[in-house]
VOLODREN-663227 format. One line per field, with one value per residue (C-alpha): x, z, y; residue in one letter; residue number from 1. Coordinates in steps of 0.1 Angstrom, whole numbers, padded with zeros to 4 digits. Example, Ala and Ser with C-alpha at 12.3 -4.5 7.8 and 13.67 -1.06 7.14 Angstrom:
<nodes>
x c(0123,0137)
z c(0078,0071)
y c(-0045,-0011)
r c(A,S)
k c(1,2)
</nodes>
This chain:
<nodes>
x c(-0033,-0057,-0072,-0094,-0124,-0145,-0169,-0199,-0231,-0253,-0283,-0284,-0296,-0268,-0236,-0224,-0220,-0186,-0171,-0170,-0163,-0133,-0115,-0105,-0117,-0148,-0130,-0125,-0165,-0187,-0218,-0201,-0196,-0229,-0242,-0223,-0237,-0274,-0269,-0269,-0255,-0248,-0228,-0213,-0198,-0191,-0176,-0150,-0160,-0150,-0174,-0168,-0173,-0204,-0215,-0208,-0222,-0256,-0281,-0297,-0329,-0313,-0296,-0327,-0345,-0320,-0320,-0357,-0351,-0353,-0331,-0303,-0304,-0305,-0273,-0258,-0260,-0247,-0217,-0212,-0213,-0190,-0164,-0162,-0160,-0131,-0111,-0114,-0104,-0072,-0078,-0052,-0067,-0097,-0120,-0136,-0165,-0155,-0173,-0173,-0141,-0116,-0109,-0088,-0076,-0057,-0028,-0027,0008,0034,0040,0064,0077,0078,0068,0080,0069,0068,0031,0003,-0025,-0052,-0080,-0088,-0102,-0068,-0048,-0016,0000,0014,0016,0027,0051,0025,-0003,0018,0028,-0013,-0019,0010,-0006,-0042,-0026,-0005,-0044,-0054,-0028,-0030,0010,0014,0032,0024,0030,0044,0042,0032,-0002,0001,-0022,-0029,-0016,-0003,-0019,-0051,-0041,-0055,-0044,-0040,-0053,-0019,-0020,0005,-0003,-0012,-0014,-0037,-0034,-0065,-0062,-0078,-0086,-0078,-0112,-0129,-0106,-0113,-0085,-0082,-0055,-0033,-0038,-0009,-0014,-0022,-0054,-0038,-0033,0006,0030,0069,0095,0127,0153,0161,0184,0177,0142,0120,0098,0066,0050,0014,0003,-0026,-0038,-0057,-0071,-0069,-0082,-0063,-0036,-0025,-0011,0004,0007,0029,0016,0038,0005,0003,0004,0033,0054,0067,0048,0075,0078,0040,0041,0066,0039,0016,0023,0042,0072,0075,0102,0115,0146,0150,0114,0121,0148,0126,0101,0126,0138,0102,0097,0124,0137,0103,0088,0113,0107,0064,0070,0089,0064,0041,0057,0057,0087,0091,0115,0121,0123,0112,0123,0101,0127,0153,0130,0132,0164,0174,0157,0189,0209,0179,0182,0218,0223,0195,0211,0246,0229,0211,0238,0271,0281,0304,0290,0301,0291,0257,0255,0261,0235,0208,0216,0204,0168,0167,0153,0156,0135,0147,0122,0143,0172,0170,0198,0172,0147,0175,0173,0203,0210,0240,0262,0259,0218,0220,0246,0228,0201,0226,0249,0235,0226,0269,0276,0254,0270,0308,0314,0334,0315,0335,0330,0287,0286,0305,0277,0262,0285,0284,0319,0344,0329,0345,0333,0313,0301,0268,0245,0227,0198,0199,0238,0230,0202,0224,0252,0226,0201,0211,0184,0182,0157,0146,0110,0114,0135,0149,0154,0172,0198,0196,0204,0231,0251,0239,0249,0282,0304,0292,0307,0340,0354,0324,0317,0279,0262,0276,0259,0236,0203,0177,0140,0107,0084,0057,0019,-0015,-0044,-0069,-0095,-0094,-0089,-0114,-0146,-0179,-0193,-0160,-0161,-0194,-0184,-0155,-0178,-0201,-0178,-0142,-0153,-0169,-0139,-0117,-0100,-0081,-0070,-0053,-0022,-0044,-0034,-0058,-0084,-0076,-0081,-0116,-0115,-0113,-0151,-0167,-0189,-0172,-0206,-0205,-0171,-0177,-0203,-0187,-0157,-0184,-0201,-0170,-0159,-0194,-0192,-0156,-0168,-0199,-0176,-0151,-0173,-0187,-0154,-0141,-0169,-0163,-0127,-0136,-0166,-0142,-0119,-0152,-0158,-0185,-0217,-0205,-0167,-0172,-0200,-0173,-0143,-0163,-0189,-0159,-0160,-0176,-0186,-0180,-0149,-0115,-0102,-0062,-0053,-0020,-0019,0011,0033,0045,0084,0102,0119,0080,0077,0041,0043,0058,0026,0024,0058,0038,0009,-0004,-0008,-0023,-0049,-0060,-0062,-0082,-0100,-0116,-0154,-0152,-0128,-0127,-0099,-0098,-0069,-0076,-0039,-0039,-0013,0008,0046,0061,0054,0092,0095,0091,0104,0073,0050,0062,0050,0017,0016,0022,-0001,-0032,-0025,-0027,-0059,-0072,-0058,-0091,-0073,-0080,-0116,-0121,-0110,-0078,-0085,-0060,-0079,-0073,-0063,-0055,-0061,-0069,-0106,-0097,-0072,-0098,-0122,-0090,-0079,-0111,-0125,-0098,-0092,-0056,-0029,-0002,0032,0063,0087,0127,0142,0154,0141,0110,0115,0085,0052,0016,-0008,-0006,-0011,-0045,-0059,-0056,-0078,-0104,-0100,-0077,-0044,-0011,0010,0043,0078,0099,0108,0097,0073,0061,0098,0083,0048,0045,0036,0025,-0009,-0015,-0005,0021,0054,0070,0111,0135,0142,0172,0200,0230,0219,0213,0177,0172,0173,0158,0129,0125,0122,0099,0074,0076,0071,0040,0023,0025,0011,-0017,-0022,-0013,-0024,-0044,-0070,-0078,-0083,-0105,-0131,-0127,-0161,-0180,-0215,-0226,-0206,-0178,-0143,-0131,-0094,-0097,-0114,-0087,-0060,-0084,-0087,-0046,-0042,-0062,-0049,-0008,-0009,-0035,-0021,0015,0013,-0005,0002,-0006,0020,0043,0038,0041,0073,0084,0073,0092,0123,0129,0100,0111)
z c(-0141,-0170,-0169,-0195,-0181,-0207,-0178,-0178,-0186,-0157,-0154,-0144,-0107,-0103,-0115,-0085,-0080,-0111,-0083,-0059,-0085,-0097,-0063,-0039,-0011,-0014,-0004,0031,0037,0049,0034,0000,-0004,0005,-0020,-0049,-0034,-0032,-0072,-0078,-0050,-0081,-0104,-0079,-0067,-0105,-0108,-0081,-0063,-0089,-0091,-0127,-0140,-0119,-0137,-0172,-0162,-0157,-0184,-0192,-0179,-0146,-0137,-0148,-0123,-0097,-0101,-0091,-0054,-0031,-0009,-0032,-0042,-0005,0004,-0029,-0015,0019,0004,-0021,0004,0031,0001,-0006,0027,0036,0002,0007,0044,0046,0010,-0005,-0033,-0055,-0061,-0095,-0108,-0129,-0164,-0195,-0207,-0196,-0162,-0139,-0107,-0088,-0059,-0040,-0026,-0045,-0036,-0011,-0021,-0051,-0037,-0066,-0059,-0084,-0070,-0052,-0034,-0033,-0038,-0054,-0083,-0093,-0094,-0094,-0065,-0055,-0019,0014,-0003,-0027,0003,0023,-0006,-0009,0027,0029,0001,0020,0047,0032,0021,0055,0070,0042,0035,-0002,-0020,-0051,-0058,-0092,-0105,-0132,-0148,-0154,-0180,-0168,-0134,-0109,-0116,-0109,-0087,-0091,-0085,-0108,-0098,-0082,-0064,-0081,-0086,-0121,-0129,-0155,-0165,-0173,-0193,-0173,-0193,-0184,-0190,-0167,-0140,-0118,-0134,-0159,-0186,-0180,-0208,-0218,-0226,-0262,-0251,-0260,-0242,-0222,-0234,-0222,-0248,-0236,-0254,-0259,-0283,-0317,-0312,-0291,-0264,-0257,-0223,-0215,-0181,-0158,-0129,-0097,-0069,-0036,-0015,-0017,-0028,-0066,-0078,-0118,-0133,-0168,-0194,-0225,-0241,-0266,-0306,-0317,-0295,-0307,-0296,-0276,-0258,-0255,-0228,-0207,-0185,-0192,-0159,-0125,-0116,-0150,-0148,-0182,-0167,-0198,-0195,-0158,-0164,-0193,-0163,-0136,-0168,-0172,-0133,-0124,-0155,-0169,-0134,-0135,-0171,-0163,-0133,-0151,-0182,-0154,-0141,-0106,-0088,-0055,-0027,-0018,-0043,-0022,-0035,-0020,-0026,-0053,-0082,-0089,-0083,-0120,-0112,-0092,-0127,-0149,-0119,-0118,-0157,-0161,-0133,-0150,-0182,-0167,-0145,-0164,-0131,-0131,-0121,-0083,-0079,-0094,-0073,-0043,-0051,-0064,-0029,-0008,-0020,-0022,0004,-0002,0021,0021,0028,0029,0046,0022,-0001,-0031,-0023,-0038,-0077,-0097,-0133,-0152,-0172,-0205,-0203,-0189,-0211,-0247,-0226,-0209,-0232,-0238,-0197,-0193,-0219,-0200,-0170,-0183,-0170,-0184,-0185,-0155,-0134,-0146,-0133,-0102,-0089,-0088,-0069,-0029,-0015,-0001,-0022,-0051,-0085,-0102,-0130,-0119,-0113,-0078,-0078,-0038,-0039,-0066,-0044,-0010,-0033,-0040,-0010,0018,0040,0045,0063,0072,0080,0115,0143,0139,0106,0107,0130,0105,0074,0092,0094,0060,0040,0066,0034,0021,0054,0056,0080,0103,0129,0123,0151,0130,0098,0087,0079,0103,0105,0103,0116,0090,0099,0085,0074,0100,0083,0048,0071,0103,0098,0101,0133,0152,0135,0151,0186,0183,0170,0199,0231,0216,0197,0165,0149,0164,0131,0133,0166,0161,0178,0209,0233,0260,0239,0233,0272,0264,0252,0289,0292,0262,0278,0271,0254,0228,0221,0220,0199,0171,0171,0164,0138,0118,0123,0109,0081,0072,0076,0055,0024,0033,0029,-0006,-0016,-0006,-0023,-0054,-0055,-0048,-0075,-0100,-0090,-0102,-0063,-0057,-0038,-0006,-0006,-0013,0019,0040,0032,0040,0070,0092,0093,0122,0128,0165,0162,0171,0136,0131,0096,0077,0046,0030,0001,0002,0004,0021,0049,0061,0071,0059,0070,0105,0119,0103,0114,0146,0124,0146,0172,0151,0142,0177,0178,0149,0151,0185,0190,0222,0215,0174,0160,0119,0101,0072,0047,0017,-0004,-0037,-0050,-0076,-0110,-0108,-0072,-0075,-0041,-0031,-0053,-0036,0001,-0014,-0028,0004,0023,0000,0001,0039,0039,0022,0044,0055,0092,0097,0090,0065,0093,0072,0043,0017,-0002,-0037,-0053,-0026,-0032,-0010,-0010,0005,0026,0041,0050,0068,0089,0100,0109,0122,0160,0158,0131,0126,0117,0116,0096,0104,0123,0109,0076,0081,0076,0089,0079,0083,0080,0121,0126,0105,0126,0160,0159,0144,0181,0166,0187,0171,0175,0158,0161,0176,0140,0120,0137,0165,0184,0188,0193,0217,0253,0280,0273,0235,0219,0220,0209,0193,0196,0212,0182,0163,0170,0151,0154,0121,0104,0112,0150,0148,0128,0152,0182,0170,0157,0193,0207,0182,0194,0231,0230,0208,0229,0267,0264,0230,0225,0264,0271,0240,0252,0290,0293,0321,0330,0305,0278,0276,0274,0299,0298,0258,0259,0281,0258,0230,0249,0255,0217,0206,0231,0224,0187,0166,0182,0171,0143,0119,0085,0102,0124,0098,0072,0095,0108,0072,0065,0101,0096,0057,0037,0054)
y c(0227,0216,0180,0165,0145,0122,0118,0094,0110,0119,0137,0173,0167,0139,0161,0167,0130,0131,0158,0130,0099,0116,0122,0093,0113,0095,0058,0075,0088,0061,0083,0081,0045,0042,0064,0047,0014,0028,0035,-0001,-0027,-0054,-0030,-0018,-0052,-0055,-0028,-0037,-0006,0017,0050,0057,0023,0020,0054,0042,0005,0022,0030,0062,0050,0041,0070,0089,0066,0074,0109,0110,0095,0121,0099,0095,0134,0144,0120,0133,0169,0161,0141,0166,0197,0177,0170,0206,0218,0196,0204,0242,0239,0257,0273,0250,0241,0255,0230,0229,0211,0179,0184,0162,0185,0205,0214,0235,0226,0254,0253,0283,0267,0253,0216,0214,0181,0156,0119,0095,0059,0030,0022,0039,0018,0044,0015,-0017,0004,0015,-0014,0005,-0013,-0048,-0048,-0027,-0002,0010,0008,0029,0054,0054,0062,0089,0112,0105,0119,0149,0160,0158,0177,0204,0195,0202,0172,0160,0123,0106,0075,0051,0045,0002,-0008,-0043,-0035,-0062,-0094,-0114,-0146,-0183,-0215,-0246,-0281,-0288,-0257,-0236,-0200,-0189,-0151,-0136,-0099,-0080,-0044,-0011,0010,0046,0062,0041,0047,0080,0097,0123,0135,0164,0188,0214,0249,0241,0225,0189,0161,0168,0145,0146,0133,0110,0093,0059,0040,0051,0065,0091,0079,0100,0096,0110,0124,0115,0132,0112,0135,0121,0147,0179,0160,0152,0122,0123,0090,0084,0065,0051,0035,0059,0052,0071,0050,0015,-0012,-0025,0007,0012,-0023,-0004,0009,-0024,-0042,-0036,-0048,-0065,-0097,-0086,-0064,-0043,-0035,-0030,-0002,0015,0018,0031,0059,0068,0072,0087,0112,0112,0122,0157,0166,0164,0187,0209,0210,0217,0246,0227,0231,0214,0221,0183,0153,0124,0088,0063,0033,0032,0026,0063,0072,0081,0115,0123,0124,0138,0168,0169,0174,0202,0223,0216,0230,0259,0273,0261,0240,0211,0176,0178,0211,0204,0169,0185,0214,0192,0167,0190,0189,0152,0128,0090,0062,0027,-0001,-0032,-0047,-0075,-0082,-0089,-0061,-0038,-0031,-0038,-0036,-0050,-0025,-0040,-0033,0001,0014,0017,0036,0059,0075,0108,0110,0103,0131,0156,0148,0150,0119,0089,0053,0041,0074,0070,0034,0042,0063,0030,0009,0007,0016,-0004,-0036,-0058,-0041,-0066,-0039,-0039,-0008,-0003,0018,0024,0032,0058,0071,0073,0094,0123,0120,0147,0128,0090,0072,0038,0027,0019,0022,-0009,-0006,0024,0006,-0026,0002,0018,-0016,-0029,0005,0015,0006,0040,0061,0038,0067,0067,0044,0027,0049,0081,0067,0096,0072,0080,0063,0078,0047,0040,0042,0041,0061,0051,0067,0042,0010,0012,-0008,0008,-0004,0002,0039,0043,0033,0061,0087,0082,0077,0095,0127,0130,0144,0116,0111,0144,0136,0105,0117,0131,0105,0119,0112,0078,0071,0077,0044,0026,0044,0025,-0001,-0041,-0050,-0024,-0028,-0065,-0064,-0041,-0066,-0095,-0075,-0071,-0106,-0120,-0096,-0106,-0145,-0141,-0125,-0154,-0181,-0167,-0163,-0196,-0215,-0195,-0207,-0244,-0243,-0231,-0262,-0283,-0299,-0319,-0305,-0327,-0316,-0279,-0279,-0303,-0274,-0246,-0254,-0252,-0214,-0198,-0157,-0165,-0185,-0172,-0160,-0156,-0140,-0140,-0119,-0102,-0111,-0146,-0141,-0168,-0146,-0140,-0178,-0183,-0220,-0214,-0226,-0260,-0270,-0288,-0300,-0329,-0298,-0273,-0300,-0304,-0269,-0258,-0287,-0282,-0280,-0261,-0238,-0235,-0216,-0207,-0191,-0173,-0170,-0143,-0132,-0131,-0146,-0125,-0146,-0146,-0162,-0197,-0203,-0177,-0198,-0233,-0216,-0208,-0244,-0258,-0232,-0246,-0280,-0279,-0257,-0288,-0316,-0329,-0328,-0293,-0296,-0265,-0241,-0232,-0209,-0197,-0167,-0161,-0129,-0104,-0072,-0040,-0048,-0081,-0066,-0040,-0071,-0090,-0064,-0054,-0087,-0110,-0111,-0118,-0106,-0131,-0117,-0140,-0130,-0136,-0107,-0084,-0088,-0069,-0032,-0024,-0037,-0022,-0046,-0053,-0018,-0017,-0045,-0024,0003,-0022,-0037,-0069,-0080,-0085,-0115,-0109,-0117,-0089,-0068,-0039,-0017,-0042,-0034,-0001,-0012,-0043,-0036,-0062,-0060,-0049,-0084,-0110,-0115,-0145,-0158,-0134,-0113,-0107,-0128,-0143,-0178,-0201,-0198,-0232,-0228,-0193,-0210,-0242,-0219,-0193,-0221,-0237,-0202,-0192,-0226,-0221,-0188,-0203,-0229,-0219,-0179,-0166,-0194,-0197,-0161,-0156,-0182,-0174,-0158,-0139,-0148,-0123,-0139,-0116,-0121,-0094,-0103,-0101,-0069,-0056,-0063,-0049,-0018,-0017,-0024,0007,0030,0024,0014,0038,0074,0069,0044,0068,0085,0115,0112,0099,0122,0152,0139,0138,0173,0187,0166,0165,0186,0218)
r c(M,K,T,Y,C,H,A,P,W,V,P,E,E,L,E,P,I,L,D,V,A,Y,N,F,W,W,N,T,D,P,Q,A,R,L,L,F,H,Q,L,S,P,G,L,W,R,L,S,N,H,N,P,V,A,L,L,R,R,M,T,R,D,E,L,I,A,A,S,A,R,L,E,I,R,S,E,L,F,Q,V,H,D,R,M,R,R,T,L,E,A,G,S,R,V,K,V,E,R,V,R,R,G,E,N,D,F,H,Y,D,R,E,P,R,A,A,Y,F,S,A,E,F,G,L,H,E,S,L,P,N,Y,S,G,G,L,G,V,L,A,G,D,H,I,R,S,A,S,D,L,G,V,P,I,I,G,I,G,L,L,Y,R,F,G,Y,F,H,Q,S,F,S,L,D,N,W,Q,E,E,R,F,S,P,N,G,A,H,N,Q,P,I,Q,Q,V,I,A,D,D,G,Q,P,L,T,I,E,L,N,L,P,G,R,K,L,K,V,Q,V,W,C,A,R,I,G,R,S,T,L,L,L,L,D,T,Y,M,H,E,N,W,Q,E,D,R,D,I,T,A,R,L,Y,D,A,D,R,E,I,R,L,K,Q,E,I,V,L,G,V,G,G,V,R,A,L,E,A,L,G,I,N,P,Y,R,F,H,M,N,E,G,H,S,A,F,L,V,L,E,R,C,A,S,L,M,K,R,K,G,L,G,F,E,Q,A,R,L,E,T,R,R,N,N,V,F,T,T,H,T,P,V,S,A,G,H,E,V,F,R,R,E,L,M,E,P,Y,F,V,P,Q,V,E,R,L,G,L,S,P,D,E,F,F,E,L,G,H,R,T,G,T,D,H,D,G,N,F,E,M,T,S,L,A,I,R,F,A,D,H,I,N,G,V,S,K,L,H,G,E,V,S,R,R,Q,W,Q,C,M,W,P,E,L,P,E,D,R,V,P,I,G,H,V,T,N,G,I,H,T,G,A,W,I,G,P,E,M,R,Q,V,F,D,H,Y,L,A,S,N,W,L,D,R,I,E,D,R,A,M,W,E,R,V,E,S,I,P,A,D,D,L,W,E,A,R,R,R,Q,R,A,R,L,I,Y,N,V,R,R,R,A,Q,H,Q,L,I,V,R,N,L,D,R,D,T,L,Q,R,K,T,S,G,L,D,R,D,A,L,T,I,G,F,A,R,R,F,A,T,Y,K,R,A,T,L,L,F,R,H,A,D,R,L,R,R,L,V,G,S,D,D,R,P,V,Q,I,L,F,A,G,K,A,H,P,A,D,D,A,G,K,R,L,L,Q,E,V,Q,E,L,A,L,D,P,G,F,R,G,R,I,I,L,L,E,D,Y,D,I,G,L,A,R,K,L,V,Q,G,C,D,V,W,L,N,N,P,R,P,P,K,E,A,S,G,T,S,G,M,K,V,C,P,N,G,G,L,T,C,S,T,R,D,G,W,W,V,E,G,E,S,P,L,N,G,W,T,I,G,R,G,W,T,D,R,D,D,E,T,V,D,A,E,D,A,D,S,L,M,N,L,L,E,N,E,I,V,P,L,F,Y,D,R,D,A,A,G,L,P,Q,G,W,I,T,R,M,R,A,S,I,K,T,V,T,P,Y,F,S,T,Q,R,M,V,R,E,Y,A,E,K,Y,Y,S)
k c(1,2,3,4,5,6,7,8,9,10,11,12,13,14,15,16,17,18,19,20,21,22,23,24,25,26,27,28,29,30,31,32,33,34,35,36,37,38,39,40,41,42,43,44,45,46,47,48,49,50,51,52,53,54,55,56,57,58,59,60,61,62,63,64,65,66,67,68,69,70,71,72,73,74,75,76,77,78,79,80,81,82,83,84,85,86,87,88,89,90,91,92,93,94,95,96,97,98,99,100,101,102,103,104,105,106,107,108,109,110,111,112,113,114,115,116,117,118,119,120,121,122,123,124,125,126,127,128,129,130,131,132,133,134,135,136,137,138,139,140,141,142,143,144,145,146,147,148,149,150,151,152,153,154,155,156,157,158,159,160,161,162,163,164,165,166,167,168,169,170,171,172,173,174,175,176,177,178,179,180,181,182,183,184,185,186,187,188,189,190,191,192,193,194,195,196,197,198,199,200,201,202,203,204,205,206,207,208,209,210,211,212,213,214,215,216,217,218,219,220,221,222,223,224,225,226,227,228,229,230,231,232,233,234,235,236,237,238,239,240,241,242,243,244,245,246,247,248,249,250,251,252,253,254,255,256,257,258,259,260,261,262,263,264,265,266,267,268,269,270,271,272,273,274,275,276,277,278,279,280,281,282,283,284,285,286,287,288,289,290,291,292,293,294,295,296,297,298,299,300,301,302,303,304,305,306,307,308,309,310,311,312,313,314,315,316,317,318,319,320,321,322,323,324,325,326,327,328,329,330,331,332,333,334,335,336,337,338,339,340,341,342,343,344,345,346,347,348,349,350,351,352,353,354,355,356,357,358,359,360,361,362,363,364,365,366,367,368,369,370,371,372,373,374,375,376,377,378,379,380,381,382,383,384,385,386,387,388,389,390,391,392,393,394,395,396,397,398,399,400,401,402,403,404,405,406,407,408,409,410,411,412,413,414,415,416,417,418,419,420,421,422,423,424,425,426,427,428,429,430,431,432,433,434,435,436,437,438,439,440,441,442,443,444,445,446,447,448,449,450,451,452,453,454,455,456,457,458,459,460,461,462,463,464,465,466,467,468,469,470,471,472,473,474,475,476,477,478,479,480,481,482,483,484,485,486,487,488,489,490,491,492,493,494,495,496,497,498,499,500,501,502,503,504,505,506,507,508,509,510,511,512,513,514,515,516,517,518,519,520,521,522,523,524,525,526,527,528,529,530,531,532,533,534,535,536,537,538,539,540,541,542,543,544,545,546,547,548,549,550,551,552,553,554,555,556,557,558,559,560,561,562,563,564,565,566,567,568,569,570,571,572,573,574,575,576,577,578,579,580,581,582,583,584,585,586,587,588,589,590,591,592,593,594,595,596,597,598,599,600,601,602,603,604,605,606,607,608,609,610,611,612,613,614,615,616,617,618,619,620,621,622,623,624,625,626,627,628,629,630,631,632,633,634,635,636,637,638,639,640,641,642,643,644,645,646,647,648,649,650,651,652,653,654,655,656,657,658,659,660,661,662,663,664,665,666,667,668,669,670,671,672,673,674,675,676,677,678,679,680,681,682,683,684,685,686,687,688,689,690,691,692,693,694,695,696,697,698,699,700,701,702,703,704,705,706,707,708,709,710,711,712,713,714)
</nodes>
C-alpha cells in the first residue's frame, strides 16, 4: 500500500523521528513520549501531545538546535531502534522510512480480519472517538499489533472530531467544534497505483460521492480512515465526516453508508481480502449488503445464497443492552439512498426493509442496524458474561424457535491495553519486581503472584506519586475553568484549596447517560458533606464526562453535579472537570485510589475504565454489572447493592445509594486511613495487591484479541 506524507521539515540528524511520529507506537513507549517532551515542553503541551503538530510548530532554528544536542540524538537512536525491532518482530510488516513524499507499507500476510468501528480512540491528538466504544477499538488494534494478529481497522476521519466541552454561567453544557487539519495529524494519505490520492465512489440520490482514504499506523497494525471533505463533493456531502455521531439523522445515515459500504470498497480498491469482517457495534452494518450485492454480481448468485455465503465471514459485536443505543432509521429517510442497493440485491422494497426488522415484533417501518447485523453474522457476541446473557434474552425474538439459553450469542469480555494506561511510577515498580518484559506476559498469572513480593513502601510510594501528579493537574485545570467563569481570587482559592495530594481520591469519569447514575452519591447529601468535609480523614471526588449534544437528560445530570460541586458545604473537595478526553482519562485512572462505577444493572454492557485503574494500584467500587460481575472478589474492591433484579428503578436507586454510602463510611474511608507505625495503610495495600493480581492478567485486550482470533477470526 502506498501512502503520501507531507511531513514536517527536520534536519537530517533528526529524520528518524518522523518514523516515530507517524506511528502511534510512540504512545505506549515512555522514552518516545519523553523524547518529544524534551524537544519543547511548552509546545508539546500546546500541541495536545501530537508529535506531528509539535514538529510543525517548532521553528527551523529550534529544530537545528535540537539536532545539535547529543542527548536528543542518543535518545532518538534508542527509541527508533527499539521501534524498528518491535515492528519487525515476526516479519509481518516491512518497515519503511517515512519521507516527505510517497512511502510503501508492505504486509507479509493478508489481514485476517477487517475491524469496522465508527470511532477509534488511539490518543487525544486524533479525536476520532467519543467514549468507551472508541477507546476499546483503539486498544483492540494496539493489541492486535502486539500479538501479530493481522487485522486492518476501518473508520471515519472526522474533521471536527467529537466536541470540546465547557459550562455556561448556569452550569449547562456547551459544545464547541474545532477543525483538525489532516496534515497536522499523525496520519498519511493513501495513494492509488496511478500516483493520485486513492478515492472511492458511492451513490447518493442524484449524485456521486467521492471518499478519500487516509492511513494511521499503530505499531504493526493499520487503520484506514475514510474522509468526504473533498472539493469534488457538494458542500453538504463534505460535511458527512465532519462530526462524530452527528445529531442530524440524515447525516448519521450517510456516515454509516460511508463506513460500511465505503469501507468494503476501499478494501477492494487496495486489493485487500480479509477472511473476516468484524462489525464493532451496528454502525457499520451496511457492509453486509455491499458484500452480498458484490458476490451476487461476481458469481451470479441469488440473494439468499449470497447472504448465507457472506454470512460465514461476518462477526458482530453488540455493545449495549440499552434500547436507545441501537441505531434505527426511518424508512422514509432511508429509501432514497437505497434504491440502487435494493435493485442490486434483487429485492422488493418491503423485502429489503424486512432485513432491519426484529422478528416477532410489530412492524413500525423503521430499519434497525442491529437486526441487520444479526441476520448477516455467523458469529455474534456481547462484551461480558452478563451482557451475553442479557443479549440472549434481548434478541431471542430473532430465533423464536430456540429457548433463551440456546440463542447463538456468545461473549468476549472486554479488556484494556495495559501499556497504554499504566502510570510511569507503577510501570517502574513492575519492571523491577515482576519482569522486564512483563507487558508481553500480561496473561501469565504465575508472574503476577510476584506482586506479593513487592515491598509495601515501594508499592505505596508509586501510588502516592501518581495521585500527587493527578492532583497537581486537577488543581491547574480547575483553576483555569474557574478563571474563565470570572471568579474573584478569594473564591478561586476557596474552591481549589481543598484538594490534597494525600487525601483519599475517588474518580467518576464516563459518558453522562442517565442509567450510569452520576448523582447517586448525592442522594444522601448530608452524609456526603460530613464525609468529604472531615479534616482528619479527607475525601475528594473527581467527576468528568460529556453528554451527547442531543441528550438533555444527560446534560441535566452534568448541571446537577456542577451545581453541587460548587456548593460551599463540600469545601472544594468535589470537582467536575471539563472537556473529558483520553489525556484526562489517563491521568484519572493512574491517580485515583477508588474508581466509582454505579450503573443501574444490567444496563452497563461491560465498561473498561475500572479495569484501567487496577494495574495502577487503584480499587474498584461498582454495582454488580458489566465486567465487575466477573472481576469482583472478596479483597479486590467493593460491590454496591444486590445487582440485577426485577425491582422498580426508584427502589433500586434508593437501596444502592444507601449501600454506597455505607461502604464509604464504614469500610473504604476507615481502611484508607488505618496506618501502621511507618504510616502505611497495610490493609489497603493488601487490597491493592489483590486487585493488581486478579484483574490485570485477565481484563486485557491481549487476552481479548487472542480470544477473538481463536473463536472468530480463524
